[in-house]
N, C-alpha and C positions, 0 to 999 in steps of 0.2 A: 563642658566635657569634649577632651578630643575625640575625633572619630576613631574606631577601633579599627587598624588596618594593619595588614602584614608589615608593614614598614616600621611600625612601633616596635617590632619584634626586635631590632638591631639595637634598642636602647637597654635590653635586658638580656640578651643572648649570651654574654660573657658570664652572667650569674648563673644562668639556667643550664648551663652546657655542662657543669660540674656536678649536676644532680645526677643520683643513681636513676638509670633507666629503669621503667617498669618492666615486669617480666611476666611471662605466662606460659602454661604448657597444658597437657593434654588431661581431659576431664578434672578441671579446678586442682591439679597435682602440685602446682608450684605456689609458695606462700603469698606472692601479690596477685594470683589470678582472678579473684572475687573481684578485682578492681577493674579489669579490662576482659570481660567475658566476650566481647566482639572479635578478640584477638586469640582466643583460646581454641588452638586446634587439638580438637578431640580425638580423632582417628584419622589414619592415613592408610590408604590401600593402593597397591600397584600389582596388577595382575595382566596375564595373558586373556584377553577380552574372549568370553566363551558364549557370546550370542552368536547364533548361526550365521555362518557366511563372513564373520569377523575375525577369523582366527589369525591373521596376519597384522593385528593390531594390539595393543597394549592400553589398558585403561588406567587411570590415575585419579584417585579421589581423595579430596582433603575437606573434612568435614570441621565445621567451626561453630561456636556459640554453644554452648553446652546445655543440657537440662532444660529443653524448652517445653514447657506447658503449652499445649495447643491452645489453650484459652487465654493466653497471656497477651490480651490487648489493653489499651487500644492501640500500644505501637509496636507489637509484636517485634519481630527480630530483623533488624535491618543491619547490615554490615557498616564497617566504620568508613567513612569516605575519607579519612585522612591516612588509611593504612595502605600497605602493598601486601598483598596475600601471593605467595610463591610457590611454585612447586619446582624443584630442582632435580637435575638428572646428572650423575656422574658416569660416563661412558667408557673412561679409560682406566678408572681403579685408582687415582690419585686421591681420593676424597675431597674433590673439589668439583663445583658445577661446572659442566660444560654445556648445559642448556637449562634455561629457566624459563619457566612460563608465569608471567606477572599478570596479576587482576587488580585494577582499582576501580573503586565504586564512587558513584556520584548518586545522592538522594535529591529527588525533586518533588514540588507540588505544583499542580496546574496553576494556570494564570500568573505566570512570572512569579511562581513560589508565594503566592497569596491564597492559594488553596480554593477549593470550591466554597463559594458563598451564596448565603442565604439573604433575601430581605425580610426581615422580621419586625413586626409591629404595624399598627393600624396608620392610615392615610395621615400625614402631618407628623407623624413621631415614628416613622421608619429608620431602620438602621441595616446597613449591610454588614454582615458578619460571616467570619469563616467558619466551618463545620469542624467539630474535635475528632471525627473519625477518619479512617484511612479509606473508606468507601460509603457511598450513600446510596446504594442500590446493588443489584445483582451483577456478577462479573461472569463472564464466560468466554470461550474461545472466540477471538474475533471481535469481541465487543468489551472493552474495558472503560467504557465512557463514564462508569459510575465510580472510578476509582478516584482517590483524592491524594495518592502517594504513589512514586514509582522508583525503582533503582534502575539504572544503568551502570554498565562497567566497560572497561577498555581492556584488552588481552594483548601483551606483547610477548615475543618470544627473543629472550637474550642468548646470544652464543658466546660463550666464554664466562669468566666471572660475572656474576650480578652486578658488581658495582662498576666494572671497567669494559665489559664486553659490547658487542655490537648489537644494539636494540632494533629491532623490526616490529612495527605496529600491525597487528592483524586485522584483517577484516571480515566483515560479517557477510558471507556470501550471498545471502537473501537479499541484502539492501546495499552491499559495496560499501559499506560504511565502517567505520572504526568503533561503532557503538553497539554494544549487545544489551539486552533488557532481562531483567530478573523478575520472575513471576511473583505476585503478592503471596504472601504466605497463606496457609489453609484457614482463614477466618472462622468458616462454619458452613453449614449445609444450606442457610438461607441465603448466604452470598453466592455460594456455587452450586446450590441444589442438590449435589451428591457427590460421592468420591469419583464416580467416572467421570462426572462433569469438571471435576478439579483437575483429574489426571490429564484429561483433553487439554483442557487451559493450559497447564505446565508443559505438555508435550509441544506446545508452539514455540517454546524458548530453548529448545535443543537446535543448535545451529551448525552447519558446516562451515570450516575454515581452512583455506589454505595456507600452509606454511612454506616460508622461504626453501627452495631446493627439494621439496618433496612433491612427489609426484600424486599422491593419494591425498585425499580431503581427512582432516581430523575432524571430531566432533567436539562441541563443548556445551555445558549446561551448569547453570547455576542457581541454586534454589532450595527451599524448604523439603526435606524429606523425613520419612520416619528414621529414626536413629536405629542403625542396624546392630549397634554393638550391645550385648547382653553381659550382665554382671550383676553378682549379688552384692551390690554397693554398700550397703548399710552394715550388714553383719560383717562383711569382710574387714571393714576399717574400725569394727567394734571388737578387735583382739581375736578376729576371725570366730565370729559367734556361731559356729556350727562346725560338725565334724567334716572336714573337707576331703572326704573320700566316698566314692559312689557306694551307696547303701543297697542297691540292687545287683543282681548277678551282672546285668548289663544294663546301659542307660535306657530307661523307660521301661525297664521290664516288669517293674511293679511286684517283685517275689520277695523283697527283703533279703535277698539272698548274698548281698554284698558285705561290706564291712558292717559289723553291729553298731547300729545308731549313726551309719554314715547319713550324709545327705543324699536326697535322689531327685531327679531332674523333674523340675515343674516351672512354668512360666510364672509362678508366684515369686519364684527365687530371682527374677528379673527386675530389678528396680528401674530399670529404663524402659520398660515395656509400655508406659504412657508417654513417652517423651518424643519430641521432634529434634531434628537437628539442620543446619544449613551445609549444603554440600557444594563444592567446587569441583566439577568432574571435566575431565579432558580424555578423549580417546585419540590415541596417535598411532600411526603406522609404525611398526618396528623399525622397519629400514630407516626411519627417520631419527631414531633414538639412539640407535647402536654405532659405535666407531669401528676402529679396526681391531677391537679385541675380541673376546670370545662370546660376545651376545649377552653376558651378563650386565646390568646396569644397576647401579646404586641411586635411590631416590629419597627424598625427604619434602616436607613441607615446612615453611616459615611464614611469620607475619612480622612485619616492620613497620615502624613509625618515625617520622621526623624525631630528631633528639630532644627539641624543645616544644612545649605546647604552653600558649600563654591563653586563658579563659577571656572571654569577652564579658565585662561586668554588665553590659547591656545587650545581652544575646539575642538575636534573631534566629529564625531556621535556616538561614543562608550564611548566618555570620556568627557563629558562637565560639570561636577560637582562632588563634593563628599559630601555624606551625611552621618550623625552621630547623636547621641543621642537618647533619647528616642522616640518612636513612638508617635506623638502628634496629636490629632484630630484637623481638621481645618474645617470641613463641619460636618453638621447634618440636618436630616430630618425626619420627622415621618409624622404627620396631615400635610395636605397642607395649605398654606398661613399663617402659624401661625409666623414665623420670619418675612415674608412679611408685613403682616397687624395688628398683635397683639403686637409683642415685640417694645418697643422704640427703635429709632435708636442708643442711646447711648449704649443699651445692646445686640444688634442684633450680634455683634461678640463675646459676651461672650456667647450667646446661642449657637452659632455654635461650641464653644468648650466644651460645658458643657454635662452632662451625666443625663439622666432621673430621677435618685435617688436624684439629687439636685435641681429638679425644683420649690422647694419652693421658691427660690429667685426671682422667675418672676410671682408669684402669682397675685401680683396687677395688671399685665398686663391684666390678665383673668378677675378677680373679678372686676376690674374697668376699663374697655378697652376704649381707645381714640377713636376708630374708629366710633362708633356710635354718639359720639358727635361731630365729624368732619363732618359726614353726617349731623347731625342737623343744624350746622352752615352753612353749604352750602347749605341747600335745604328748611329748614323749612319756610321761609318767601315766598318762590315761591309756596310752596306745600299749603299754606294757602290762598294765591291769586289765584292760579287756582282753588281751590276746594270753594272758600269762607267760608273756615273754621277757625277755632280758636285753632288748636292744640297747646297745650303748649310745647310739645317736641317732635322731632321724636324719640329720643332716649329712650330706655328703664329705667325704674326707679327703678328697684329691685337691691338693692346692700347689700351684694355683688352678683355678677351675678352668682347664683348657676347654672343657666341653663348652662352657657358657661365653669364653674368648670366642670360640668358633662361631657358636649360634649367633651372637650379637655383634660381633666386630670383624669377623673375616669371611664369614660364609663357609659353605662345605665344599671341598674340592668335588669337581664333577657334577655339582647340583647348582650351587648359586655364588661360588666363589668366582671374582673377577681376574682376568690373567694378570694383573699387576694387583697385588694384595698391599693396601694400606689399611691397619687396623682402625675401624672406624665405625660408629653407630648410624648405620643406613639401611633402609629395606631393600634388600638385594633380591632382583629377579633375574632368572634365566628366561630370556625370550625365545630360545630354541626349544624349550619343552612345552609341548602342546598343551592347550587348556584342556581340562575336565570337564565333560558337559555338565550342566546344572545339577540334574538329577543324580549324578554318579559321585558328586564330590564327598570327599571324606571331611567331616569337621577337624580332623586332627592332622589334616595336611600330610607332611612328609611323614611323620610319625604314623599316620593311618595309611600308608602304603600309597599315598597319592602326590606325587612329586610336583604338581601343579599348586601345591597349597603351601602354606605359612610352615616352615621359615623362607620358602622360595617364593618372595611376594608376599602378599597378603589378600585374601579375597573377602567379601563380605561375608562369607557364611562361615569362615574358619572361627573355631573355638579358640582364640588366642589365650583366654584366662586359663581353661584347662591345659591346653599345650605349655604355657609359660610356667604355671605351677610343677607341671610333671617335669619339664626340661630343668628348672632349678632344682628340683629334688632328686637329680641324677637320672633321669630317662635314657640320656644318651650314654651312659655308662654300661648299659644292657644293650645286646642286639636290637636293631629295629628293623621292621619289614622293608625291602626296597625290592621293588618288582615280584614280590611274593617270596622273597628270600630274605630269612632273618640275617642281618648284616651288622658285623662288628665294627664299629667306626673308629675304633683304636685311640679314643680321646682319654679314656680312662676304663677301669674294670670293674665288673658288677660288685666285688667287695668293697668299694669305694662309695657305694650307694646302697644302703639298707633297705631302703623303701622306694628304690628307683622304678620298679614295675608297678607300684601301687596306682590305682587309678584316682588321682587327685582331682577334685571337681569343685566349684562353687554352686552346683546345682542348677544353673542356669541354662537352658538348652538352646541350642542354634543349628540352623542347617541353611544352605543356599536356598534352598526353595521357598524361605520366608521372604525373599526379595524377588526382584524381577529377573526375567532372563536375557534383557536387552538393556543398552546403555539408557540412563545412567545407572541402572542396576538396583539401586536402592528405591525401596517400596515408596508408594504414596503416602504424604504424611498424615498424621491423625488431624482429623477436624476438630476446631475449636468448639463447635456446637454442632448437635445433631438434629 
């Protein structure tokens, strides 16, 4: 049999280039995502840093590999060494990236990829064999000698379009090398002794990084974290198998003074409460992200693979496939829940492989959304019966939905709209609006009278599920509090949204204080074993 080398790719490249590329997106939402979980971008965050003393920085966090069970050994959750993971910034409003941070990973075993080996058997019948686990003893900060697996990554900054721009390899300031290390996942408390021990261990993988043309240092961290997203996942996709309206007079009041039979806030409603995630986090000085515009940046994350992959029929750890062809995007995420609840199933994979400047093809999904109509079909009769009312429709009636076009595609003038407006799906952040301290953040962001929150960027503590439900059902057709004053946005009128002020919710509570108050903000991951 011929040796399997990348050169063999040329023999079959013509036939494989015409194959449909694999596609993926947030929280397993696109049809092919279950085939490529390491490329699944589950959540993306962009916010003005609220760590004390870091007010002139922006934090960007891209989460990958969904629904991680902490006990998911023995292989746990490594990144794809053939993929390029990217965070993109548009700072002039043309819906094309001006800055991209690229991450590429390498998986390694000690002893020249042979791994830790033990001598097994009695004298005269001994064999040297590799161990099957990723560690053979305790691991702590400063002592990883017992590890049997490691991941490193390189980080590059591309100025201009990702495919044709100027690429600069960034260096790790602690070693002046171009290599950064990723901590081992939180295997359990025999390996790491305690949560505090694991966090101390993980903290040593936060690096300072010098950026071209930037006076201040950036920070970077890649590693496992507790999944910060909260969602009533199972019941929501079971035809919304609960009444999605707050059942208390106020969240957490416990008085059943809200909508009769409505869902109330409980961590039991969070199906991700026991899940981890893998985070790519970078904190960058604001001045190094903004251009000559108005200080608003658009951002999104993608994962890409070479267009063709040929599997090695005689695979080894370091040689299981050959890849070739153009770098091809297979995952994309900006605003939360867009591909999950807005884009039709026939176009979800197309959205995953598309670029913001081409988002006109998806306009109908935003201007004429299906979700409000589905909620109307599911709940109108029950609502009218419960209230003794005759509401004609629960769904907003303003078409096109200018309110949703503003929220998802253009941003709000004076808040997060760029100086040049190109309708496109990006997470837009006004770097000039000061961060709100962790304890003072509203989980409802702008609608909760907190201009530093979603949809002005997105923080880990923003309840984007509840916000999205309320916005899609017409909340922006009614005045919202801005600076303590009820403000009419002029996008539609109250008569367009019969239930626009109803407190829609999935019952899964969240607040910024559930996370950390400093970079990388997301909490210590759950242990695989106590």
